C-alpha positions as a printed Julia matrix, in Angstrom:
72×3 Matrix{Float64}:
   0.0    0.0    0.0
   1.42   3.37  -0.97
   0.52   6.14   1.43
   1.76   9.65   2.04
   1.39  11.87   5.08
  -0.84  14.69   3.85
  -2.27  16.07   7.05
  -0.43  17.18  10.17
  -1.67  18.09  13.61
   0.88  19.46  16.05
  -1.51  19.06  18.98
  -3.99  16.19  18.5
  -5.76  17.18  21.74
  -6.86  20.36  19.95
  -9.26  18.21  17.9
 -11.36  17.79  21.06
 -12.02  21.53  21.23
 -13.36  21.77  17.66
 -16.68  20.1   18.52
 -16.36  17.42  15.84
 -16.98  14.53  18.24
 -13.41  13.31  18.7
 -11.64  12.51  21.95
  -7.93  11.72  22.14
  -7.31   8.52  24.12
  -3.54   8.21  23.6
  -0.68   9.53  21.53
   2.53   7.51  21.03
   5.62   7.62  18.86
   6.44   4.65  16.62
   8.89   3.01  19.08
   6.25   3.33  21.83
   3.47   1.57  19.93
   1.04  -0.64  21.78
   2.28  -4.2   22.37
  -0.61  -5.63  20.32
   0.53  -3.71  17.23
   4.23  -4.56  17.41
   3.96  -8.0   15.73
   2.37  -6.33  12.68
   5.1   -3.72  12.3
   8.07  -4.15   9.97
  11.27  -5.6   11.42
  13.03  -2.22  11.35
  10.45  -0.57  13.57
  10.21  -3.44  16.03
  13.88  -4.01  16.65
  15.95  -1.23  15.16
  13.79   1.8   15.93
  14.54   1.81  19.68
  18.26   1.76  18.91
  18.02   4.55  16.36
  15.85   6.54  18.76
  18.72   6.65  21.25
  20.87   8.33  18.6
  18.27  10.54  16.88
  15.06  10.54  18.9
  13.64  13.78  17.47
  12.94  12.1   14.12
  10.71   9.48  15.75
   8.92  11.99  17.96
   7.94  14.0   14.88
   5.42  11.32  13.87
   2.82  10.12  16.35
   0.2    7.4   16.25
  -2.97   8.82  17.79
  -5.89   6.82  19.11
  -9.08   8.85  18.86
 -12.57   7.93  19.99
 -15.56   9.07  17.97
 -18.27  10.34  20.28
 -21.86  10.25  19.17
């Protein structure tokens, strides 16, 4: 699957204040992904990302995985 990052949100919690029915449950960087998702991630992210993060952590913190709940 080819995908490109087209939309950025510096503060995902700000989505809660826009009255669109979203609530931020958690926000994590790639090396901090939930344990249930790790087996589905590529080898590089599972094993090499924590090592690279020690050397250049800002790159990984630039991209977050956000878990949002849709409120009805």
